[in-house]
N, C-alpha and C positions, 0 to 999 in steps of 0.2 A: 906142729902148732896145736896148742890146747884150745878147745872151744870153751865158750863161756857157759858156766853152769852154776846156778845159785838157788837155794831153797828159800821159799817165802811163804809166810802164813797170811791168809786173807784176813784183814782187820775189819772191824765194824765200819771204819771210815772209808774203806774200799768198796763197800757193798751198797746196793740200792735197797728200796723198800721190799724187794722180793728176795733179799739176801744174796743176790748175784753180784759178781764182780762188775762194777760199772765199766762201760766201754772206755771212758776217759782214763780210768785207772789201768785198764788192760794195756792201752797203747802207751801209757806212761811207763809201765813195767818193761815193755819191749824197748822203748826209747832208752831207758836207763841201762838196760842190758847192753845195747849197742854202744853206748858211751863208755861204759866200764870196760867192755872187751876191746874196743878200739884203743883206749888208753893203755891197756895191758900189752897191746901189740906194738907199742911205740909210737902211736899217733895221737898222743894226748894234747892237752891245751898248749904246751910249749911249741908244738908244731902247727897248731891250728888257731885256736882262739887268741893266743897271745901275739900272733902274727897278723891278726885281722882276717882270719879265715873262719867261716861259720859253717857248721854242719846243718843242712836243711833237708827235710823229707820231701820227696817228689811224689811218690806213689806207694801205697801199701794195700795189701790184701790179707785178710785173716779168715781162715776156714775153721769153724768151731764144731767139734763133735759134742763136747760137754763144756758148759761154762763153769769156771770155778765159782764156788759160793763161800759165804762167810765161814771162817774157821778151817777151811781146807788148807792143807800144807801142799804146796806145789813146787815143782822144779822148773825154773825158767832156763832154757838153753838157747844159745845163739851162735852163729858162725857167719863169716863173710863169704861171699861168692866171688866168681871171676869178674874182674872189673870190666866195664863196658864204656869205653871212651871216658866221659866225665862222670859216669854213674858208678856208685859203689853199692852193689847188691848185698843184701843181708837177709839171712833166714833165721827163723825162730821156731821153737816148739815149747809148749807147756804141758807137763804131765803130772800125774799124781800116782799113788800106789797102784791104781788100777789101769794105768797106761796113758797114752797120749790123749790130751784133751783138745788141743788146738794146734794148728800150724800156721805160720805166717811168712810173708816175704815183703821186702821193702826195697826201694831204690832211694839212695841218699846221694847228695852232691855236696861239694864245698863251694861256698860263694864268698865273694869279697864283701867285707863289712861296709865299705864306702860306696862302691858302685852297684852292689847287689847282683853282680854278674856271676854266673857259674864259672868255676875255675877248673882248668885241666890239671891232671897229675904232674905234667911237665912244669906247670907254673908253681905248684905248691910243693912238689917233691914228696907228696903223700901217696904211697901205694900200699895196698893190702893184698896179700896172697889169698887165693881161693882155698877154703877149708870146709866146703859144704858137704863133704861125703857124710852120709847118714841123715841128711836133712832132705825134705821134699823141696827141691830147689825150683819151684814153679815161679814164673814171672807174674808180678801183679798186673791186673787189668783194670782200666778205669771204669767207674760206674756210669750209668746212663744219666742224661741231663733231665732234671724235672721240668714240668710244663705249667706249674701253677702261677698265680698272680704274684708279682713282686711286692715286697715290703721291706722297710729299712731296719737296719741293725747297726748300732754304734758300738765299736769295740771298747770295752772297759779296760782300764789300766791293769786290773788284776788278771786279765787274760794274756798278758805279755810275758815273754821269756828272755833269756840271755841274748837272743838274736834281735830283740827289739820289735818282734812282731807277735801276733796271736799264735800261741803254742798249738801244735797239732792236736793235743789232747782236748783242748777247749772246744774244738769244732764238734766233738762228740757230746760234750755237755750241751752245746747249742742244739744239736740234733735231738737229744733227750727232751729239751725244753720246748721244742716246736712240734714234735710228733704227738699223735693222739694218745690218750691214756690206754686205749685198747691195744695199740701197737706196743707201747712201753711194757705191757704185761707179758708180751710174748718173748720167747728165747731167740736171740739172734744166731743165725747159722753162718752168714757170710758178711764180711765188712770190706768195703772198698772205698778208698779215698785217693784223690789226685789233687795236688797243689800246683797251680800254674802262676801264682802271684802271691803277694803278701798283704795282710791286713794289719795295720799298726794301731796302737792305742789312739782313740779319738776319731779314727776313720769311720765313715758311715758306708756300710756295704748293703747293696741291694740283694736280698735273699729271695729264693724261690724254693718251694717244696711241692712234692706230689707223692701220693701213696696209694696203695691198694691193700688187699688182704694179706699179701705176702712180702711187701717191700715198702721202704721209705727212702725218698731221694731229697737231697738238700744241696743247693749250690749258692754261691755268692759271687757278685761281680761289682766292679766300679766302672772304669772305662773299658775293662775287659774282664773275662771270667777269672776269678782268683782261685776257686776250688770247686770241687763237686764230691759229694759223699753219698754212698749208698749202703743201705742195710737190707739184708734179706732174712726172712723169718721162716 
């Protein structure tokens, strides 16, 4: 099985005011790599989306040695890991001519479009073989929960995706918009996110944040916690 590998040049629209690759664009590149590779392995939309099965991210961790910046030419690589019940692990790395810049891991699931329930491989018939040799196949871990005061956020339509909910990349834009300018100026070293529910366009979510000199935490809930996100600097 061939792993996914694609070169990409960081565009001005990918970068923030410090010329760094935005966190939301980084997770989008990883997401698109996962989609493209899964399709090439025979689990494309005919076996998933067109049958009412939706790919959803449950947890992700990114470990960054050097963040790509504007005009960098990078190579994005990805491979599936050994399946774990309903979870489809996937691993990633991004490198340039000087070596590996970051490594990441993620847990994906398939869910039913109507019931929003997680589906087993036995139900969908979608199985993907382990091809993670050569990748740092670490399991993602969830971030801590913030302790700040709650405030409301209403999900705009522009944040939604094919699944009809707020896309995972938009949570990182939300983090950028709610953290302090001093933290935004710092380089992120570790990213962790966990999704335990969905936020749909028009939903009002109760957000909490907390931060110190080396970290920023963000979580959202409605009747229960929907997500938690952590950045370490």
